[in-house]
Structure formats: structure tokens, C-alpha cells
SEBA-722389 format. One record per residue (C-alpha): residue in three letters; x, y, z. Coordinates in steps of 0.2 Angstrom, whole numbers, padded with zeros to 4 digits, always signed. Layout:
BEGIN
ALAXYZ;...
***
This chain:
BEGIN
MET-0044-0057-0065;LYS-0029-0065-0056;LEU-0026-0079-0069;LYS-0025-0066-0082;ARG-0012-0056-0073;VAL-0002-0071-0069;PHE-0003-0076-0088;ALA+0003-0059-0092;VAL+0018-0060-0081;ILE+0022-0078-0088;LEU+0021-0070-0105;ALA+0032-0055-0100;ALA+0045-0067-0092;GLY+0045-0077-0108;MET+0049-0062-0118;VAL+0064-0058-0106;TRP+0071-0075-0108;THR+0069-0075-0127;MET+0078-0058-0127;THR+0092-0064-0117;ALA+0094-0081-0125;CYS+0094-0073-0142;GLY+0109-0062-0138;GLY+0100-0047-0131;THR+0108-0040-0115;ALA+0099-0035-0099;PRO+0103-0018-0092;LYS+0118-0019-0080;LYS+0119-0012-0062;PRO+0126+0005-0062;ASN+0145+0004-0060;ASP+0146+0016-0045;GLY+0148+0003-0031;LYS+0130+0006-0025;LEU+0118-0007-0021;ARG+0102-0007-0031;VAL+0085-0008-0022;VAL+0068-0011-0031;ALA+0052-0009-0022;THR+0035-0014-0029;ILE+0024+0000-0021;PHE+0026+0017-0014;PRO+0027+0013+0005;ALA+0041+0001+0002;TYR+0050+0013-0009;ASP+0048+0027+0003;PHE+0055+0017+0018;ALA+0069+0011+0007;ARG+0074+0028+0001;ALA+0074+0035+0018;VAL+0085+0020+0024;CYS+0097+0021+0009;GLY+0099+0039+0007;ASP+0113+0042-0006;THR+0121+0026-0001;ALA+0111+0015-0013;ASP+0099+0017-0028;VAL+0081+0014-0025;GLU+0068+0012-0039;LEU+0049+0011-0038;LEU+0041-0002-0050;LEU+0023+0004-0049;PRO+0021+0019-0060;PRO+0015+0035-0051;GLY-0004+0036-0052;ALA-0006+0018-0056;GLU-0019+0007-0048;SER-0008-0007-0039;HIS-0022-0020-0038;SER-0022-0021-0057;TYR-0004-0018-0060;GLU+0005-0030-0072;PRO+0024-0030-0073;THR+0032-0026-0090;PRO+0047-0036-0097;GLN+0058-0021-0091;ASP+0051-0023-0074;ILE+0057-0041-0073;LEU+0074-0036-0079;ASP+0075-0023-0066;VAL+0070-0036-0052;GLN+0083-0048-0060;ASN+0097-0035-0058;CYS+0093-0028-0041;ASP+0102-0032-0025;LEU+0086-0031-0014;PHE+0068-0033-0020;ILE+0055-0026-0008;CYS+0037-0032-0011;LEU+0021-0033-0001;GLY+0019-0051-0001;GLY+0000-0053-0002;GLU-0012-0059-0015;SER-0013-0043-0025;GLU+0006-0047-0029;ALA+0004-0065-0034;TRP+0014-0060-0050;VAL+0029-0058-0039;GLU+0031-0077-0036;THR+0030-0079-0055;ILE+0043-0066-0058;LEU+0055-0074-0045;GLY+0052-0091-0051;SER+0057-0085-0069;LEU+0074-0078-0064;ASP+0091-0086-0068;SER+0097-0084-0050;PRO+0088-0080-0034;VAL+0086-0062-0029;GLU+0087-0056-0010;THR+0069-0052-0006;LEU+0060-0044+0009;LYS+0041-0045+0010;MET+0033-0032+0021;THR+0020-0044+0027;ASP+0034-0054+0035;CYS+0039-0039+0046;VAL+0023-0037+0056;LYS+0008-0046+0064;LEU-0005-0049+0051;LEU-0024-0047+0051;ASN-0037-0055+0040;GLU-0046-0045+0027;GLU-0063-0040+0035;THR-0080-0038+0027;MET-0089-0026+0038;GLU-0107-0024+0041;GLY-0116-0016+0026;MET-0101-0019+0014;THR-0103-0025-0003;SER-0093-0041-0001;HIS-0082-0050-0013;GLU-0095-0063-0015;GLU-0108-0050-0020;SER-0096-0043-0033;GLY-0091-0059-0040;GLU-0073-0057-0036;HIS-0071-0072-0025;GLY-0077-0090-0028;GLU-0089-0099-0016;GLY-0079-0106-0001;GLU-0064-0097-0005;VAL-0052-0095+0010;VAL-0052-0078+0018;GLU-0036-0068+0013;ILE-0025-0058+0024;ASP-0027-0039+0024;GLU-0011-0034+0015;HIS-0011-0015+0019;VAL+0000-0017+0034;TRP+0009+0000+0032;THR-0007+0010+0036;ALA-0003+0008+0054;PRO+0012+0019+0058;ALA+0018+0007+0071;ASN+0019-0006+0057;ALA+0028+0006+0045;ALA+0041+0009+0058;GLN+0044-0010+0060;ILE+0046-0012+0041;THR+0058+0003+0040;LEU+0069-0005+0053;ALA+0068-0022+0045;ILE+0074-0014+0028;GLY+0088-0006+0038;GLU+0094-0023+0045;LYS+0093-0031+0028;MET+0103-0017+0020;ALA+0116-0018+0033;LYS+0118-0037+0030;LEU+0120-0034+0011;ASP+0132-0020+0013;SER+0142-0021+0029;ARG+0154-0007+0024;ASN+0139+0005+0026;ALA+0129-0004+0039;ALA+0130+0010+0052;VAL+0123+0022+0039;TYR+0108+0011+0035;GLN+0104+0007+0053;ALA+0106+0025+0058;ASN+0094+0031+0044;ALA+0082+0017+0048;GLU+0081+0022+0066;GLN+0079+0041+0062;TYR+0065+0038+0050;ALA+0056+0025+0062;ALA+0058+0038+0075;ARG+0049+0051+0064;ILE+0035+0039+0061;GLY+0034+0035+0079;GLU+0032+0054+0083;LEU+0017+0054+0070;ASP+0010+0038+0079;GLN+0010+0048+0095;GLU+0001+0063+0087;PHE-0012+0051+0080;GLN-0014+0043+0098;SER-0015+0060+0106;PHE-0028+0066+0094;PHE-0040+0051+0095;SER-0039+0052+0114;THR-0048+0068+0112;VAL-0062+0062+0100;SER-0078+0057+0107;ASN-0085+0050+0091;LYS-0073+0038+0083;THR-0084+0032+0069;LEU-0077+0034+0051;VAL-0087+0031+0035;PHE-0079+0028+0019;GLY-0089+0029+0003;ASP-0075+0018-0005;ARG-0063+0004-0003;PHE-0057+0001+0015;PRO-0038-0003+0015;LEU-0036+0004+0033;ARG-0040-0010+0045;TYR-0023-0009+0053;PHE-0025+0010+0055;ALA-0042+0007+0063;GLU-0036-0007+0074;GLU-0021+0003+0081;TYR-0032+0018+0086;GLY-0048+0009+0091;LEU-0059+0016+0077;THR-0076+0010+0071;CYS-0077+0011+0052;TYR-0089+0007+0039;ALA-0086+0006+0020;ALA-0093+0002+0003;PHE-0080-0012-0001;PRO-0066-0022+0006;GLY-0048-0015+0004;CYS-0043-0025-0011;SER-0059-0024-0021;THR-0059-0018-0039;GLN-0078-0014-0039;THR-0084+0004-0040;GLU-0102+0001-0040;PRO-0109-0004-0022;SER-0126-0012-0020;ALA-0141-0002-0016;ALA-0142-0010+0001;THR-0124-0004+0004;ILE-0128+0014-0001;ALA-0143+0014+0010;PHE-0134+0006+0025;LEU-0119+0019+0024;THR-0132+0033+0022;ASP-0141+0028+0038;LYS-0125+0026+0047;VAL-0120+0044+0043;ARG-0136+0050+0050;GLN-0137+0039+0065;GLU-0119+0042+0071;ARG-0120+0060+0066;VAL-0104+0059+0055;SER-0099+0075+0048;THR-0088+0069+0033;VAL-0088+0054+0021;TYR-0071+0049+0016;TYR-0064+0043+0000;ILE-0046+0037-0005;GLU-0033+0042-0017;PHE-0037+0040-0036;SER-0055+0037-0032;ASN-0069+0045-0043;HIS-0077+0048-0025;LEU-0094+0046-0033;VAL-0100+0035-0019;ALA-0094+0047-0006;ASP-0102+0061-0015;SER-0119+0052-0016;ILE-0119+0048+0002;ALA-0114+0066+0007;GLU-0127+0073-0004;ALA-0141+0063+0004;THR-0136+0067+0022;GLY-0129+0084+0021;ALA-0111+0078+0026;GLY-0095+0084+0018;THR-0082+0074+0009;ALA-0063+0072+0011;LEU-0048+0063+0005;PHE-0040+0050+0016;HIS-0023+0045+0008;THR-0019+0027+0011;CYS-0001+0029+0004;HIS-0004+0015-0008;ASN+0003+0025-0022;VAL+0005+0044-0026;SER+0003+0055-0042;GLN+0018+0060-0052;ALA+0015+0078-0045;ASP+0015+0072-0027;LEU+0031+0062-0031;ASP+0040+0076-0039;ALA+0035+0087-0024;GLY+0044+0076-0012;ALA+0029+0067-0004;THR+0033+0054+0009;TYR+0024+0042+0019;VAL+0026+0054+0034;SER+0020+0069+0024;LEU+0005+0060+0017;MET-0001+0053+0034;ARG+0002+0070+0042;GLN-0010+0077+0029;ASP-0023+0064+0035;LEU-0020+0069+0053;GLU-0024+0087+0048;THR-0039+0081+0038;LEU-0046+0071+0053;ARG-0043+0086+0065;LYS-0054+0097+0054;THR-0068+0084+0051;MET-0070+0073+0066;GLN-0081+0079+0080;
***
């Protein structure tokens, strides 16, 4: 899967090189004096647009509603990266294509990796989970990868926002005060949300969550001391768990008296529905903020608004 994606990127990069070498022209930066920022995924895009406001132009590469783990950049995406002033990416294995793009560019592009901004954790295969090995996604003896979903802990999201502010201030010193003030303001809003989560979980006696889905929320769980069970690791592309996994999660819902089985955005939530039906539990969406729908984007969804929705969901569903 990864080799196919890297090959697709190399092919796209070759198309860009051919276009420019044969007299084609890449789109130029807007002649409005503003810096241009390109972000690979929604969290980076949201943090950057909060920091930049109207002072710089911010673009999201991942199309709304798209699955980030299977994303393949287009020739236009490569041109957009080539012509930006700051490229913000995740920095994990799911974005291995980033290094291929950066290596194909005529000149280096200033890059900020979110994984460089925070303390990292390894991806975790929890008890009962259909692992990478069972699904055939990882080869035997493959090194454990980092968990890339760093933004799911609000404290990390605040750190990344401040790092973007510092980077923008260095790139555009004339507007440094604006970027830094915006970054501090948004980080403070995220910090307030973090405190709300902390206050809520301090009142909850049963801190067990069951996900009939992938689990890209290890940083969230670690920050708030939660015990979680799920069908797949965070970056899994599988949708069919083993029978043993279904049985394990079903038993956990019963044993822990969990009232709700969660699923994440853009999931068909069939696994969650199946476990809920077998146990009499309900189901609910937990938004990981990896990406948003076009409707959510048009409605002005932000990291803070989506995480606040999660908080309200937890208040309604956790015992």
C-alpha cells in the first residue's frame, strides 16, 4: 500500500517536472504581499488559519471528506507545496509521500512537522484489537511506529499552535506581533477546552471507552487517564475486525457496563452498531478532527468546536 502511494507521488512529481521543463508555468503566489501557507490535514490547517487570520493565505491539501490514510497528492498539490512559504505536515508514516514531494522540488520549502512540536508516543495495539499483523498491513518484525495523532490531546494542539505562531513570526517579521498574539489567543481557547475536559473526567467514575472502530486517540486517552478498547489501531485501513475482536469488545461493554460504543468520523460504524445491538448499548460519534466534511468546513467547523462537540457527547453518554 505504502509503496503504491510513493510510486504515485513520484509519478505526479515527474508530471510536474515535465510540465515546467516543457514550458508550462506553475501557478504563482498571489501578488498581494501575503505569505502562503499549505497544510496537509485539517488540524494543521485550522491552527494555521487561526494564527494567520487575514495576514496570510492558508490552504488545505486534503480534500474535505477524504480519508487521509489513503490520500495521494495530485500534480497540482505538488505545485502548491512548491509555491508556498510554509508547508505544515504531520510528519508520520501516513505522510511518507511528503518526503518524496520535498525531494522533488527545485528549491527547499520551509517546513513544520507537527510531530516535531510535542512529545511522541508509540502506536499501541491494545488487548483484543485486530492488530496490523492479523490484518496483513505490517510485515513480520516491522518496527513499531509512532502514534501520529498528536493533535487529539488539546495540550498538544496548543503547543503546535504556538509553534506555528513562532514560525510565522520568523518568516514575516513585519507581522510577527500579529501572528504571536493570534497563536496565544487560540492556544488559550484550546487550554480552556482542556480544562473543561479535565473537570469533566474528574467527575466520572467509569473512565472506560469502547470504540467499534479505529483508535487514533491515544494522546487524548493518555492526557485524561482513560482506559480504552478498540477494534483497530489508529492508522489501520481495515474495516472488518476478527470474530475474536468483536467478541472481546462485546464482553468488555457488558463487563464494564459501558452505555455507549463510539465510532469516528467517516466510518460506516457497522462494527459499533453490531456491538451495540448485541449488548443493548447506544452508539455515538467521536470526532478525531483528522478531517471534516465539506458541509462542516462551510459551516465554520474548527478544532475547538469539534472537540467541544465531543465533550458534550461524553457528558451525555459516560456514566
